[in-house]
C-alpha positions, 0 to 999 in steps of 0.5 A, a space after each residue: 528183765 529189768 523194767 524199761 529194757 525190752 530186748 528186741 531179740 526176744 520179739 524176733 525169736 518169739 515172732 519167728 516161733 509163732 509165724 507158722 501158726 499165722 496163716 491166710 491174710 494175716 500173714 503179711 501184716 504179721 510179717 511187717 509187724 514183728 520187725 517193726 516192734 523190734 525197731 520200736 523196742 530198740 528206739 525205746 532202749 535209746 533212752 536208757 544207759 547202763 547194764 540191764 537184763 542181768 542173770 546169774 548163771 553158775 559162777 558167771 553173771 550174764 549181761 543181755 543189755 549193755 546200752 551205750 552209744 556204740 551198741 545203740 547206733 548198731 542196734 538201730 541200724 540192724 533193727 531198721 534192716 530187719 524191717 526193710 529186709 522183711 518188707 523186701 521179701 514180703 511175697 516169699 511164702 516160705 515161713 521157714 525163710 522168714 524165721 531164719 531171717 528173724 533168728 539171724 537178726 536176733 543173733 546180731 542184736 543179741 551180740 550187740 547188746 550183750 556184755 559178756 563173752 558167754 552170751 556173745 558166743 550163744 548169739 554168735 552161733 545163732 547167727 551162723 546156724 540161722 543164716 545158712 538157711 538163707 543160702 539153702 532156701 534158694 535151692 539152686 544146684 550149688 546151694 546145699 554144698 555152699 551152705 555146708 561149706 559156709 556153716 563149716 567155716 563159721 563153726 571153725 571160727 566159733 571154735 577159735 573164738 570159744 578157745 580164746 574166751 576160755 583162755 581169757 577166763 582162765 587168765 583173768 577170771 571173768 567173762 566181761 566183754 570189753 576192750 582187750 589189752 591190744 598193746 601187749 596181746 596175749 594168745 587169747 587176744 589173738 584167738 578172739 580177734 581171729 574169731 571176730 575177723 573171720 566173720 568180718 571176712 578179713 583176708 585171708 579168712 574171707 573166701 566164704 563170703 563171695 561164694 555164700 552171698 552170691 548163692 543166697 536167695 534173692 531176699 536172703 542176700 539182703 539180710 546177709 549183706 547187713 548183719 554178719 560182717 557189720 556185727 563183726 565190725 562192732 565186736 572188733 570195735 568193742 574188743 580190739 580197737 587200736 590193734 595195729 595189725 588191723 590197719 594192715 589187714 584192713 588196707 589189704 581187704 580194701 584193695 583185694 576186694 577191688 581187684 576181684 570185683 573188677 574181674 567178676 562176672 556175677 552181679 551179686 558176687 561183685 557186690 560180695 567182693 565189694 563187701 570185703 573191700 568196704 569192710 576193709 575201711 572199717 577194719 583199718 579204722 578200728 586198727 587206727 583206734 583214735 576217736 575219729 577213726 572209731 567214729 568213721 568206722 561206725 558211720 561207714 558201717 551204718 552207711 554201708 548197710 544202707 547202700 549195700 542192702 540197696 544194691 543187693 535189693 536192686 540186683 536181687 530184683 534182677 535175679 527175681 524177675 529174670 532168674 539170671 545174675 551174670 553180666 554175660 546173660 544180661 545187659 540193656 535192662 534199662 528199657 525194661 527195669 527203669 525204676 530198678 536202674 534208678 535205685 541201683 544207681 543211687 546205691 552205686 553213687 552212695 558206695 562210691 562216696 559221690 558228693 551228697 550220697 551215703 559214704 560221702 559222710 563216712 569214708 573221708 572220716 576214716 581216711 582223714 583219721 589216718 592222715 591225722 594219726 600220721 599213717 599216711 601210707 594207709 590213707 593213700 592206699 585207701 584213697 586209691 581203693 576208693 577210685 577202684 570202688 567207683 570203677 567197678 561199682 559206680 561204672 561197671 555194674 550199671 553200665 554192663 547191667 543196664 546198658 552195654 551189650 544186650 546178652 539176654 535170651 528172648 525168655 530172659 528179656 520177656 521176663 524182665 521188668 520192675 519188681 512187685 510193689 513191696 520190693 519197690 517200697 523197700 528200695 525207696 526207703 533204702 535210697 531215701 536213707 542213702 541220700 539223707 545220710 549223705 546230705 544231712 549227716 548231722 543226725 548220724 554224727 549225733 549217734 556216734 560213740 564220740 563227739 564229732 567235729 567233722 564237716 564233710 561239706 567243704 570245698 576241699 572235700 568236694 574237689 578232692 572227691 570229684 578228682 578221684 571220681 574223674 580219675 576212676 571214670 577216665 581209667 574205666 573208659 581207657 580200660 573198658 575192654 580189660 574190665 569187660 565181663 567174661 564168664 570165667 572162674 577166678 581162683 582165690 585163696 580158698 583154692 589152697 586150703 581146698 587142695 589141702 583138704 583134698 590131701 587130708 581126705 586122701 590121707 584119711 581114705 588111703 593110709 589110715 583106711 589101710 591101717 584100719 583094714 590091716 588092724 582088722 585083718 590082724 585081729 581076725 588072724 591072731 584072735 588074741 583076747 588082748 586085742 579085743 578092747 583095742 579093737 572095740 576102740 578102733 571100731 568106735 574111732 573108725 565109725 565116729 572119727 574117720 568116717 565123720 572126718 571123711 564126710 565133713 572134709 568131702 563136703 568142704 572140698 566138694 566142688 574143687 574137683 570140677 575146678 581142677 578139671 577145668 584148670 587142666 583143660 585150660 578153661 579157668 583163667 587165673 587172672 592174678 597176673 592180669 589183675 595186679 598188672 592192671 592195679 599197678 597201671 592204675 596206681 601209677 596213674 593215680 599217683 600222677 594225678 595226685 602230683 598234678 
């Protein structure tokens, strides 16, 4: 590659391939050294600008190193998360899990640095196929099925993206990864946007995220929460800035995630729903498309990676020590895990945009960009979503997990305690950065793509934030019984396409199989030589298509049967009516507060 440019993905991939051969006392220093070298490479690359790592492949020029302010800020935070995530999981003895995490981080960094769609697609798929192992390595009762569904959905997203890339190449004759024509979108524009949006968990393409992230290993979830959705945010900012449909989708995400997080009983699934909500702010900002909005989306992505990884480290510590992840099996853990509570609380305040914590410096920039661009309806709804964020993440999570009723079994209570030193250091780093970003955001603003003239430390912003947090606190204590954790299954949009999958599976197994059987019987009875070549084709189709489709669809819809049985027995609570009723009451109260 061009002298001076060091691709961090090569360091992570090479380090991952060598890892199985590093044994004994050298393993842990090596684990820390490799991502640290990748971070150093990214830091050195910040002194460069332009395109590097150019390769000619057939008729296409591949660009593996496009360096500008947008790629630099994302590369820095991703490399930093590779360091913190590896440090957090330092005591994991499975080399394969660390290898998967590093390949996953390498795919993200490769996507961020690439300048063409062909290399983007390569790194995009690397992310999907590496990250699934972070789910499988938990080895829980649902891990295999959840991992297959996660991989299948992301493969479908990759196919949609590839179709868009091919149509764009056919129309424009180049594979340059650049801003699309969003004012007059072509079919390939929509396909590329949908491919990116699936990884960003844009509703209704989001259902893979809560299921997969809550099922990942305790340290795998720290990597998952940082890379996939935020890399998708980067690609949307690069290719789809100003696409107005993203404003609507982003606002829907912000509110939809709040509703399901409020109802959630699993602590890590609550955080996963929170990702859907918080990424909604970034997607809406990209849809607005102004310089201030893009800066807000990028700043919020950085802040989100910091506080969300801290929250997943805190809840991962609970899972690591107790083996439990449901509110109804935990509670009262402050006495046993005070340090974990402290770090988790910093993450909760950071995501809630409390004064002088991480999102304080970014979320208001997005909302302000909406008002500045005269899209007031979006900004008001995003402000309402912010109150919900404080309710479920700033109040519900710490209250019912660390205080509230103690639902721990005797075995769980005895096992509870603050985690090992490496996990404590990783949480300390994350918490420190959350506070630094919130109190002194100037260094972050210097990294943003456009010049920033924004100061979050104003009395108006301070009073507005206190008003929103006060409203959320009042609503929480008024409706505490309504948001109290209950062990239930909340059906989501994925129920629809899983049922459709069941229908398709029936179609393949019954009518098509009957036709296959009838054709075979006709061939046996008639014995006409003219049927022979068609019979060979049908035999091939039966083996490669029907049986393959049956197996694939069965993996996708497996698990819906148990939900349907529970639904029939009345054990599933379909809580949409309850959720939207609660949201309506809170919205009316919120508007009343604003008018006062």
